[in-house]
C-alpha positions in Angstrom: -6.9 16.4 10.2 -9.0 14.2 12.5 -7.7 12.2 15.5 -7.4 8.4 14.9 -6.8 8.6 11.2 -3.8 7.5 9.1 -3.3 10.2 6.4 -1.2 9.2 3.4 -1.7 11.9 0.8 -0.2 11.5 -2.7 3.4 12.5 -3.1 3.7 15.8 -5.1 7.0 17.5 -4.3 10.5 16.7 -5.6 13.9 18.0 -4.5 16.3 19.5 -7.1 17.8 16.0 -7.8 14.3 14.8 -8.8 13.9 12.5 -5.8 10.7 12.7 -3.8 11.5 13.5 -0.2 8.7 12.1 2.0 8.6 12.4 5.7 6.4 10.5 8.2 5.4 12.2 11.5 4.4 9.8 14.3 3.0 11.8 17.2 -0.3 11.5 19.2 -0.6 15.3 19.7 -2.6 17.0 17.0 -1.0 20.4 17.6 2.5 18.9 17.2 1.6 17.1 14.0 0.0 20.2 12.5 3.0 22.4 13.5 5.6 20.0 12.0 3.4 19.4 8.9 3.3 23.2 8.2 7.0 23.7 8.8 8.0 20.8 6.5 5.5 21.6 3.9 6.9 25.1 3.5 10.3 23.5 2.9 8.9 21.4 0.0 8.6 18.1 1.8 5.7 15.7 1.3 4.4 14.9 4.8 2.3 12.0 6.1 1.1 11.6 9.7 0.2 8.8 12.1 -1.3 9.1 15.6 0.4 6.0 17.0 3.3 3.7 16.4 1.2 0.8 15.0 -0.4 3.0 12.3 3.1 4.4 11.6 4.5 1.0 11.0 1.6 0.2 8.6 2.2 3.5 6.7 5.9 2.6 6.3 5.1 -0.7 4.7 2.7 1.0 2.3 4.9 3.9 1.2 8.5 4.8 0.7 9.8 7.4 3.2 13.1 9.3 3.4 12.8 10.1 7.1 10.6 9.5 10.2 10.0 12.0 13.0 9.1 9.8 15.9 7.6 10.9 19.3 9.0 9.1 22.4 5.8 9.1 24.4 3.1 7.3 22.3 0.0 5.3 23.3 0.5 1.5 23.0 4.1 0.8 22.0 6.3 3.8 22.9 8.7 5.5 20.6 11.7 3.3 21.6 9.8 0.1 20.9 8.7 1.4 17.5 12.2 2.5 16.8 13.5 -1.0 17.6 11.0 -2.5 15.2 12.0 0.0 12.5 15.6 -0.9 12.9 14.8 -4.5 12.4 12.6 -4.0 9.4 14.2 -1.0 7.7 17.7 -0.8 9.0 18.8 2.3 7.0 15.7 4.4 7.2 16.7 7.6 9.2 14.7 8.3 12.4 14.8 11.5 14.5 13.2 11.2 17.9 11.2 14.1 19.3 10.1 14.4 23.0 9.3 16.7 25.8 11.4 14.6 28.1 15.1 15.2 27.4 16.5 12.8 30.0 20.0 11.5 29.4 18.9 7.9 29.6 16.3 8.5 26.9 18.9 10.1 24.6 21.3 7.2 25.1 18.7 4.5 24.6 17.4 6.2 21.4 20.9 6.6 19.9 21.8 3.0 20.8 18.6 1.7 19.2 19.5 3.5 16.0 18.0 7.0 16.0 19.9 9.5 13.9 19.2 12.4 16.3 17.2 13.4 19.4 15.2 16.7 19.4 13.6 18.1 22.5 10.3 20.0 22.5 10.0 23.0 21.9 12.5 22.6 19.1 14.5 25.2 17.1 13.1 25.2 13.6 16.4 25.9 11.8 18.3 23.3 13.7 15.6 20.7 13.2 15.5 21.4 9.4 19.3 21.2 9.3 19.2 17.8 11.1 16.6 16.6 8.6 18.5 17.7 5.5 21.7 16.0 6.9 20.0 12.7 7.7 18.2 12.5 4.3 21.4 13.4 2.5 23.2 10.5 4.1 20.3 8.2 3.4 20.2 9.1 -0.3 23.9 8.4 -0.6 23.5 5.0 1.0 20.5 4.2 -1.2 22.5 5.1 -4.3 25.0 2.5 -3.4 22.3 -0.1 -2.9 20.7 0.8 -6.2 24.0 0.4 -8.0 24.3 -3.2 -6.6 20.8 -3.9 -7.7 21.5 -2.6 -11.2 24.4 -5.0 -11.4 22.2 -7.9 -10.4 19.8 -7.2 -13.3 22.3 -8.9 -15.5 21.5 -12.1 -13.8 18.4 -14.3 -13.6 17.0 -14.6 -10.1 13.6 -15.7 -11.1 11.1 -15.8 -8.2 13.7 -15.0 -5.6 12.2 -12.0 -3.8 14.2 -9.8 -1.3 15.6 -6.4 -0.6 17.1 -7.2 2.9 20.8 -6.9 3.3 21.2 -10.6 3.8 19.4 -11.5 0.6 21.4 -8.9 -1.4 24.6 -10.6 -0.1 23.2 -14.0 -1.3 22.4 -12.5 -4.7 26.1 -11.3 -4.9 27.3 -14.8 -3.9 25.1 -16.5 -6.5 26.3 -14.2 -9.3 29.9 -14.9 -8.3 29.6 -18.6 -7.8 27.2 -19.6 -10.6 29.7 -19.6 -13.5 32.1 -21.8 -11.7 32.2 -25.6 -11.7 32.3 -25.8 -7.8 30.0 -27.9 -5.8 27.6 -25.9 -3.7 25.9 -26.7 -0.4 22.7 -24.8 0.4 21.7 -24.9 4.1 18.5 -23.5 5.7 15.3 -24.3 7.4 12.5 -25.9 5.5 10.6 -23.5 3.3 13.3 -21.0 2.8 13.6 -21.5 -0.9 16.7 -23.8 -1.3 15.5 -25.2 -4.7 15.0 -21.7 -6.1 18.6 -20.8 -5.2 19.8 -24.0 -6.9 17.9 -23.1 -10.0 19.3 -19.6 -10.0 22.9 -21.1 -9.8 22.1 -23.3 -12.7 20.4 -20.7 -14.9 23.4 -18.3 -14.5 26.0 -20.9 -15.2 27.6 -22.1 -18.4 25.4 -25.2 -18.1 22.1 -23.2 -18.3 21.2 -24.8 -21.6 21.7 -28.3 -20.2 19.4 -30.3 -17.8 18.7 -29.2 -14.3 17.6 -32.4 -12.5 16.2 -32.2 -8.9 15.8 -35.2 -6.7 14.5 -35.4 -3.2 16.9 -37.9 -1.6 15.0 -38.0 1.7 11.8 -39.2 0.2 13.0 -42.6 -1.1 14.2 -45.9 0.4 17.9 -46.6 -0.2 17.4 -49.2 -3.0 15.0 -47.0 -4.9 17.2 -43.9 -4.4 20.3 -45.7 -5.8 18.4 -47.0 -8.8 17.0 -43.5 -9.4 20.4 -41.9 -9.2 22.6 -44.5 -10.9 20.1 -46.4 -13.1 20.0 -50.2 -13.5 20.5 -52.8 -16.1 17.8 -55.4 -17.0 17.6 -58.1 -14.4 19.4 -56.2 -11.7 16.5 -56.9 -9.4 13.1 -58.6 -9.7 11.1 -55.8 -11.2 14.0 -54.6 -13.5 12.4 -55.8 -16.7 14.4 -53.3 -18.8 17.5 -51.1 -18.4 17.0 -47.5 -17.2 19.2 -44.5 -17.1 19.9 -42.9 -13.7 19.6 -39.2 -12.9 23.4 -38.8 -13.0 23.3 -39.8 -16.6 20.2 -37.7 -17.4 22.0 -34.7 -15.8 25.2 -35.2 -17.8 26.7 -31.8 -18.7 24.1 -30.1 -16.5 23.3 -29.8 -12.8 22.0 -32.4 -10.4 20.3 -31.0 -7.3 20.3 -33.4 -4.3 17.7 -32.1 -1.9 17.5 -33.2 1.7 20.9 -34.9 1.4 21.3 -35.0 5.2 18.8 -37.9 5.3 20.8 -40.1 2.8 22.0 -43.5 4.0 25.7 -44.0 4.6 26.1 -46.6 1.8 24.6 -44.2 -0.7 26.8 -41.4 0.6 29.9 -43.5 -0.2 28.7 -44.0 -3.8 27.9 -40.2 -4.2 31.4 -39.5 -2.9 33.0 -41.7 -5.5 31.1 -39.9 -8.3 32.3 -36.6 -7.0 35.9 -37.8 -6.9 36.1 -39.9 -10.1 33.2 -38.5 -12.1 32.2 -42.1 -13.0 29.8 -44.8 -11.6 28.2 -48.1 -12.4 24.6 -48.9 -12.8 23.0 -51.3 -10.4 23.8 -54.7 -11.8 26.1 -53.2 -14.4 29.8 -54.1 -15.2 30.9 -51.1 -17.1 31.6 -47.6 -15.7 29.8 -44.6 -17.0 31.7 -41.3 -17.1 29.7 -38.1 -16.5 30.3 -34.3 -16.2 27.7 -33.2 -13.6 27.7 -30.2 -11.3 26.4 -31.1 -7.8 24.3 -28.7 -5.8 23.1 -30.2 -2.5 20.7 -28.9 0.1 19.8 -29.7 3.7 17.8 -28.4 6.6 19.9 -30.3 9.1 23.2 -29.4 10.6 25.6 -31.6 8.7 28.6 -30.8 11.0 26.5 -32.2 13.9 25.5 -35.2 11.8 29.2 -35.8 11.1 29.9 -35.7 14.9 27.1 -38.1 15.5 28.4 -40.5 12.8 25.3 -40.1 10.6 27.1 -38.3 7.7 30.4 -39.0 6.2 33.0 -36.4 7.0 34.8 -36.8 3.6 31.5 -36.3 1.7 30.7 -33.2 3.8 33.9 -31.5 2.8 33.4 -32.5 -0.8 30.0 -30.9 -0.8 30.9 -27.9 1.3 33.2 -26.2 -1.2 30.8 -23.2 -1.5 28.3 -22.8 1.3 25.1 -20.7 1.0 23.2 -20.2 4.2 19.6 -19.1 3.7 18.1 -17.1 6.5 14.7 -17.9 8.0 11.9 -15.5 7.1 11.8 -14.1 10.7 15.4 -12.8 10.2 14.4 -10.8 7.1 11.1 -9.3 8.0 11.5 -6.4 5.7 11.0 -8.8 2.8 7.6 -10.0 4.1 5.5 -7.2 2.4 7.4 -7.8 -0.9 6.9 -11.6 -0.8 3.2 -11.2 0.3 2.5 -8.9 -2.7 4.3 -11.3 -5.0 2.2 -14.3 -3.9 -1.1 -12.3 -3.9 -0.5 -11.3 -7.5 0.6 -14.8 -8.5 -2.4 -16.6 -6.9 -4.9 -14.0 -8.2 -3.7 -14.7 -11.7 -3.5 -18.4 -11.1 -7.2 -18.5 -10.0 -8.4 -15.8 -12.4 -9.4 -13.6 -9.5 -9.1 -9.8 -9.0 -5.8 -8.6 -7.4 -6.1 -8.7 -3.6 -4.3 -6.5 -1.1 -3.7 -6.8 2.7 -5.6 -4.8 5.3 -3.4 -3.1 7.9 -4.3 -5.6 10.6 -3.4 -8.5 8.3 0.0 -7.0 7.4 0.7 -6.3 11.0 -0.1 -9.9 11.9 2.3 -11.1 9.2 5.1 -8.8 10.4 4.7 -10.0 14.0 4.4 -13.7 13.3 7.5 -16.0 13.9 7.2 -18.0 10.6 8.3 -21.5 11.5 7.4 -22.6 8.0 9.2 -19.7 6.4 8.5 -18.4 2.9 6.5 -21.6 2.0 4.2 -20.9 5.0 3.7 -17.3 3.8 2.9 -18.5 0.3 0.3 -20.9 1.6 -1.3 -18.2 3.7 -1.5 -15.8 0.7 -3.0 -18.5 -1.5 -5.6 -19.2 1.2 -6.4 -15.4 1.5 -6.8 -15.0 -2.3 -9.1 -18.0 -2.6 -11.3 -17.3 0.5 -11.6 -13.5 0.2 -14.8 -12.2 -1.2 -13.5 -8.6 -1.3 -10.4 -6.9 -2.7 -8.9 -6.5 0.8 -7.8 -9.5 2.9 -8.2 -9.0 6.6 -6.6 -10.8 9.5 -9.7 -13.0 9.8 -8.7 -14.9 6.6 -5.2 -15.7 7.9 -4.5 -19.0 9.6 -5.3 -18.9 13.3 -1.6 -19.4 14.4 -0.7 -16.1 12.7 -3.2 -14.0 14.6 -3.1 -15.8 17.9 -6.6 -17.3 17.4 -7.2 -20.6 19.1 -9.6 -23.2 17.8 -9.8 -25.2 21.1 -12.8 -23.3 22.5 -14.8 -23.5 19.2 -13.8 -27.1 18.9 -15.4 -28.0 22.2 -18.5 -25.9 21.3 -19.0 -27.7 18.0 -18.4 -31.1 19.6 -20.5 -30.7 22.7 -22.0 -34.2 22.4 -18.7 -35.8 21.2 -16.7 -38.2 23.4 -13.3 -37.2 24.8 -11.8 -39.7 22.3 -13.4 -38.0 19.4 -12.3 -34.5 20.5 -8.7 -35.6 21.1 -8.7 -37.4 17.7 -9.9 -34.2 16.0 -7.2 -32.1 17.7 -4.6 -34.7 16.7 -5.9 -34.6 13.1 -5.6 -30.7 13.0 -2.1 -30.8 14.5 -0.8 -33.3 12.0 -2.5 -31.5 9.0 -1.0 -28.2 10.2 2.5 -29.7 10.4 2.2 -31.3 7.0 1.1 -28.0 5.5 4.1 -26.3 7.0 6.4 -29.0 5.6 4.8 -28.7 2.1 3.2 -32.1 2.6 6.5 -33.9 2.9 5.8 -36.8 5.3 9.5 -37.6 5.9 10.2 -34.0 7.0 7.0 -33.9 9.2 8.0 -37.1 10.9 11.5 -35.7 11.7 9.9 -32.6 13.2 7.5 -34.7 15.2 10.4 -36.9 16.2 8.5 -40.1 15.4 9.3 -42.8 12.8 7.9 -42.2 9.3 5.9 -45.4 9.6 4.2 -44.1 12.8 3.2 -40.9 11.1 1.9 -42.8 8.0 -0.3 -45.0 10.3 -1.8 -41.9 12.0 -2.4 -40.3 8.6 -4.3 -43.4 7.4 -6.2 -43.8 10.7 -7.3 -40.2 10.7 -8.3 -40.2 7.0 -6.0 -37.3 6.3 -5.8 -36.5 2.5 -2.2 -35.9 1.4 -2.0 -32.9 -0.9 0.4 -32.7 -3.8 3.7 -31.0 -2.8 4.4 -27.6 -4.3 7.8 -26.8 -5.5 9.9 -25.0 -2.9 
């Protein structure tokens, strides 16, 4: 086996229970790798090797392993740094540290970081094999429990919600438990985390699944238009009301009304929403008769409603009415083990959407995705994968096709090079255009949300968009 290569041979050996037991060795010494590979191969294990931690992390994202043998002293990131990354991405995967330096501090640090054991070179073969069998046995038992939970979840419809992380599995449990009830649900999370997908899953697993699911972005409309949209109006209620029109509460009768971005709703509208929640009845704008409805409310927000209550921007009584069941969606940076699954899902989707061959990620691209902080969350990942599928001329998408912020590339130097004769005003205007377009893309082209993140009035952002000739793209569903 040559130095500098990442070897991933096909799995071929099964244990008596029928489960493939696959071990990854991460060690920069060829003699150590070969010795361990021979020992473990004779025991019936399938063995892969990597010469450094970065290659080992890539291998773990591309194949399923039962255990990792990890050297402490590695080029680049050392074994403890790699172990910390593994614990973040694959919390239950067993890791045994191997080193020639058996210092007490190293042992303590490894165990604290999450190593199952610590073996010093030269090792005792029998003891090492016993430790491996014990660690894999515990791992299989834990995985069986997880698989049981997943099997139960197959009874429910969680369309397009991708995740294997512990936090997402808990959310799946909560959806399955809450969906059949009539309770109001408040979904909180950063922009791009998939709040509407959760709302749809709650509806599709409820007794109302055959009735309407009606979403409305409450933050994208002026107060008068929002109230007309929600409650409807009678003919003559205002100048342009040439005919009567049903509101979305009436349209969603017997079904579910999803109020997105409810944290931006005006106080007057909040009072009217509260009355519908309490009395299940309302009046159209300009109307004189009350309309009774049976609507389940699911609300979503990316702002801290408790803080908004303290600041007098959101009604406390409405907050408690909405916050009967709370689902907190984690940002993507808090569930990095889901990134490869999500990336593969979007690559497949956009390949089919654009009638292109299926694409895959090169190791450097996957590494960049795993290291990125994801301020735009799942929506930003989706946009990046769509970009990669469309721009790639080969089956493998490299890091060069990822947006610059994901790989640390800066456009400032190339900007100056391509505008050598431009005035300072032109260069600054170009930079401003790129910054605004980047923010809009991260906010799924929602100008209200982008203005909030820029901390400027919506009118100011709209003026800049018009002045800079920025074309607003159609918003994709979250």
